[in-house]
N, C-alpha and C positions, 0 to 999 in steps of 0.2 A: 669721447664718441661712446654711445651706447645705443644697442641695437636690440630689439625682442624679435626673436621668430617663435612660430608657432610651439617648439618645445627649449628653446634655448637663448640664452643672454650673453651677447658679445658686449665685452665693455675691456676698459683699457687695462694692461696688465699692472699689478701691484707688487711693490718688494715682497710684501706676504705670501704671494703665489708661487715663491721659487719652490718651496717643500713639493706642491701639488705638481709642479711643471718637472721637477726633477724626477717624480717617479714614473714619467714616461721617457724623460731625456737621458735617462742613465741605464735604458732597455736597447741592446745593441739591435734588437729586431726591429724596434721604432726607427731608430737613426740609420737604418741600413741603407735607406735610398737619399738620405740626406747629407750634404757636404760637409757637415760637422761629424766628429765622434761623438761618442758617449759623455756626457758631461756631469762633473761633481754637482754638488750643491752650490758651493759656490760659484761655477761657472755658470749655472741656472740664474743665480742671482745677477750675477755680471750680466748675462744677457738682457736681464728684464731691466736692468738698469740702463743698458744704451739704447734699448727699447723706449723707454719712458722720454728720453732726451728729445723723440722726433714730435713727441706729442705738441708743444707750442710753437714748432716751426710755421713760419707764415711766408707761403701758403703751406700747409701740411702735405706731406708727399706719402709719407708712411703709417700705415694702420695696421698695426701688429696687435692684436686683440685676443684676450682670453676667452675661451668657448666654456661656457660655464651652463650646468643644469640647474636651474634656478629653485626648483622644488627641493633640491638635495644641496644646494649652494655647495658645489662641488665640480672645481675645475677639472676640464676633461681634455683640454687641448688647446692649441693656438689656430688662428684663421688672420690671414693677412692680404694687405694689397698694398704695392708700391709702385708711385707713379715714376716710371723708369724715364719718360722722356716728355717733359712738360709741352714742349714745342709742337709734338705730333699727337699730344694727349694720348698716350700710349702707358698702360700699366699691365704688373704682372702680379700674379695669386701665389699664395702659399698656404699649406695646412699640416697639420700634425695633431695627432690624435691618441689619446690613453690606448691601449691596444684592448683593453675591458669594454670598449664603446665602439672596435669596429664592427662595420656589417650593420649597423643601426640606422643609417642616412643621415647621422648627424652633420658629418662633414660637408654632403652636397646641400643640405638647410642652410649652414652657417655659410657656404662660401655664396650661395644665390643672395643672401643678403648683402655681401660685398660686392657682388655684381652690380646687384640694383643700385649700390651707393657710388660705386665708380661711375656707371653710365649715367645713373639719374642726377646725383648730387654734384660729384666731379666735373662732369660733362665729357668724361673720356670717349676717345673714337675706337680704342682698340683695347680687349685685354687678352693676356696670354698666360697659359701654365706649362711650364716644363718639367718633363720627368724620364726616369729612366725607362726605355721600353720593356724592361722585366717588372715595372711596378705597376701590374695591371690593375690593382685598386684604385691608384691614382689617376691612370688614364680613364678609369670609369668614371671618376669623379668628374673630370673634364667633361666627358661625353653627355653624363646626366645633366651639367649645367647646359648644354647646348652648343658646348663649342666642338669645332671640327678639327681635324688633324691638318696642320699645315705643313707638317715636315718631319724628317726622320734624321738628325745629323749624326753622322759616324765618328766615334770619337772627337766629341765636341768639348768636352772639357776632363781635366785631371782631377779625378775626385778620391780622395783617400789614397792617393799613390798610384791610382791606376787609370787609364782613360775610359771613359764612359760615355756611350751613346745617350742623345736627347732627344724625346720626342715633343714639339710643340703643338700645343693646341690654343686655338683662338676665338674670339667673338667680335666681332665689329657692333658699334652701336645701333646700326638699322637691323642686325640680326636680332638683337636685344629687343629691340621695339616690336620686331615682327613677333616675337615670343610672346611678350607682353601683352598683345592685342588678341591672342588666341582665345 
């Protein structure tokens, strides 16, 4: 899969992306809100290899894509969509970005392309994002996409040895269609 936005290229991850991914995956501040700890270069490569196993699934349920600045041919992060429940047509979204690119609107732009893919091509009924309440930037991305806050679950998951709260933001297909018609 390959998608172009106004400023970005979303494409399949390649094994050759491991070093670029590891630049941000080894940064404690970047992985602060993720369930995984910092990664070594070998761990980044292994993650990409596992991700690539989903490409040829039929039907494909996971889209874990490199976010690239095409003019510089520079990988700056990842954006993903996973169909969690095919029977009810539900999917989840995730994103991670190199800190040098924070605050430039790249992730909302990339995620809008995945939202459009999820509702438009995959025919999903509902997409959601979950994030830690303290991760204000991630919550803001969901809000920029037009998602509404549905829930605040207390001590919902054990992450890195501690209980963590979770916010759920979601959008329904009809809400996406209403936004597209504006």
